[in-house]
C-alpha positions as MATLAB code, in Angstrom:
seq = 'MRKNFGAKPYTYPQPVFIIATYGEDGTPDAMNAAWGGISEETEISMCLSPGHKTVKNILARKAFTVSMADAEHVIACDYVGIVSGNDVPDKFAKAGFHALKSEFVDAPLIEELPMAVECRLLSYDPDSCRLVGEIVNVNADERILDKDGNIDPDKLQPIIFDPVNGAYLKTGEKVGNAFSDGAALK';
ca = [
      -6.967  -27.777  -20.956;
      -4.938  -25.884  -18.373;
      -1.371  -24.517  -18.524;
       1.198  -24.874  -15.729;
       3.444  -21.878  -15.003;
       5.538  -23.326  -12.175;
       6.188  -21.602   -8.862;
       5.493  -17.903   -9.508;
       4.009  -15.055   -7.419;
       0.880  -15.049   -9.612;
      -2.205  -14.148   -7.601;
      -4.966  -11.686   -8.380;
      -5.543   -9.045   -7.304;
      -2.272   -7.782   -5.888;
      -2.823   -4.368   -4.309;
      -0.305   -1.648   -5.039;
       0.758   -0.304   -1.661;
       2.762    2.888   -1.255;
       4.559    2.667    2.078;
       5.603    5.969    3.607;
       8.040    6.643    6.435;
      10.219    9.371    7.866;
      14.001    9.056    7.651;
      16.388    9.796   10.502;
      16.385   13.492    9.563;
      12.585   13.665    9.202;
      12.620   13.528    5.386;
       9.602   11.627    4.042;
      10.281    8.511    2.012;
       7.988    6.185    0.055;
       8.220    2.866   -1.747;
       5.919    0.752   -3.890;
       5.121   -2.813   -2.761;
       2.648   -5.334   -4.139;
       3.305   -8.427   -2.050;
       1.089   -7.836    0.945;
      -2.349   -7.836    2.446;
      -4.467   -8.077    5.573;
      -3.261  -10.883    7.844;
      -5.528  -10.273   10.864;
      -8.430   -7.910   11.469;
      -6.103   -5.084   12.506;
      -2.853   -6.314   10.925;
      -1.232   -5.842    7.569;
       1.676   -7.980    6.367;
       4.090   -7.357    3.527;
       7.193   -8.904    2.034;
       9.915   -6.215    2.131;
      13.616   -6.974    1.827;
      15.904   -5.457    4.477;
      17.968   -3.372    2.033;
      15.164   -0.882    1.412;
      15.607    2.550    3.005;
      11.906    2.366    3.905;
      12.490   -0.812    5.931;
      15.388    0.830    7.776;
      13.121    3.817    8.527;
      10.325    1.559    9.784;
      12.696   -0.281   12.096;
      14.025    3.029   13.472;
      10.653    4.807   13.853;
       8.438    1.753   14.532;
       5.741    3.246   12.288;
       4.618    3.561    8.671;
       1.602    4.358    6.529;
       0.295    2.324    3.618;
      -1.548    4.294    0.956;
      -3.575    2.686   -1.786;
      -2.044    3.606   -5.141;
      -4.650    5.082   -7.473;
      -5.099    5.500  -11.211;
      -4.576    9.267  -11.079;
      -1.084    8.891   -9.581;
       0.162    5.744  -11.335;
       3.339    7.420  -12.657;
       4.381    8.748   -9.241;
       3.478    5.442   -7.585;
       5.558    3.484  -10.086;
       8.455    5.955   -9.718;
       8.800    5.332   -5.975;
       9.025    1.630   -6.795;
      11.772    1.847   -9.409;
      14.030    4.361   -7.650;
      15.747    3.549   -4.356;
      15.692    5.993   -1.462;
      19.247    4.800   -0.783;
      20.269    6.435   -4.085;
      17.716    9.270   -4.438;
      17.121   10.726   -0.956;
      14.410   13.151   -2.159;
      12.421   10.656   -4.256;
       9.242   11.477   -2.279;
       9.409   15.088   -3.465;
      10.560   14.112   -6.973;
       7.423   11.945   -7.246;
       5.394   15.095   -6.588;
       4.186   13.854   -3.205;
       3.509   16.107   -0.233;
       3.622   14.816    3.334;
       0.872   15.288    5.889;
       1.615   14.466    9.517;
      -0.312   11.459   10.785;
      -2.210   12.032   14.009;
      -1.680    8.414   15.077;
       1.822    7.229   14.092;
       5.278    8.677   13.450;
       4.977    8.442    9.656;
       3.665   10.679    6.885;
       0.419   10.451    4.997;
       0.718   11.206    1.291;
      -1.569   14.133    0.498;
      -2.091   13.078   -3.132;
      -3.163    9.502   -2.294;
      -6.619    9.711   -0.724;
      -6.652    6.520    1.393;
      -4.119    5.111    3.828;
      -3.801    2.808    6.790;
      -1.632    4.105    9.613;
       0.452    1.402   11.259;
       2.726    0.621   14.177;
       5.421   -1.971   13.599;
       4.628   -5.293   15.258;
       7.415   -7.424   13.825;
       9.951   -7.780   11.069;
      11.884  -10.910   10.103;
      14.828  -10.069    7.809;
      15.241  -13.746    6.847;
      11.695  -14.139    5.490;
      11.334  -10.384    4.735;
       7.910  -10.456    6.464;
       6.886   -7.148    7.995;
       3.745   -6.999   10.145;
       2.071   -3.787   11.223;
      -0.810   -3.048   13.558;
      -3.431   -0.923   11.828;
      -4.261    1.873   14.270;
      -6.318    4.032   11.882;
      -7.695    4.183    8.377;
      -7.550    7.674    6.888;
      -9.545    8.774    3.831;
      -9.925   12.108    2.089;
     -13.543   13.280    1.921;
     -13.327   13.427   -1.878;
     -13.508    9.611   -2.054;
     -16.432    9.189    0.346;
     -19.979    8.366   -0.704;
     -23.085   10.182    0.594;
     -23.107    7.914    3.686;
     -19.482    8.715    4.556;
     -18.044    5.362    3.412;
     -15.098    4.882    1.074;
     -16.341    4.701   -2.530;
     -14.018    2.504   -4.647;
     -15.256    4.219   -7.831;
     -14.005    7.536   -6.469;
     -10.788    6.045   -5.042;
      -9.917    4.171   -8.263;
      -7.328    1.893   -6.618;
      -4.967    0.094   -8.924;
      -3.753   -3.489   -8.740;
      -0.551   -5.076   -9.952;
      -0.759   -7.682  -12.722;
       2.334   -9.837  -12.054;
       1.885  -11.951  -15.175;
       1.960   -9.045  -17.620;
       3.890   -6.466  -15.576;
       0.998   -3.992  -15.647;
      -1.154   -1.861  -13.377;
      -4.913   -2.273  -13.714;
      -7.836   -0.235  -12.433;
     -10.369   -2.116  -10.372;
     -13.647   -2.771  -12.130;
     -17.358   -2.862  -11.617;
     -19.308   -4.455   -8.786;
     -20.319   -8.018   -9.651;
     -21.895   -9.221   -6.413;
     -22.545   -8.757   -2.713;
     -20.005  -10.197   -0.264;
     -21.244  -12.541    2.454;
     -24.703  -12.548    0.866;
     -24.939  -13.831   -2.714;
     -23.680  -17.311   -1.815;
     -26.707  -17.786    0.443;
     -28.645  -18.647   -2.717;
     -26.897  -22.030   -2.688;
     -27.845  -22.867    0.923;
];
């Protein structure tokens, strides 16, 4: 027996992205977004409504960073999603975040969040709310790297959004090998 829920944005996992920009005066800003993902090898797409201060900043600066929210900073990451930069201009600082200048785009990295993609704006459609960015660099703090210099998800502890239950979840254990385990059925 299966249950129908109707048309809902229920997919798993939904990454929790923290999008960071600079405002007109250079003040860093951040927002939380879960509706997004990789749309091409070097592109990220997200659904962001035009009223967000972050969207206005992206359109003005043509750049943004997308940090992976992590378990250690769940409160700060949720805060930047429930408070508008249009109402609280220093919400980045109130979240306890510190900005690092990106070497590749005109947008801040968030020092506390150890992994980010640095992006240039490719397109934005205010009618569909679809924002597309070109990934020009992936930046990771050494504290989340394994002995071979790769990103270790156990050290990163990224969180995902559970849209059904309105919760954040930590990612779990490895259960298989991508592009390999299915070969057993060939």
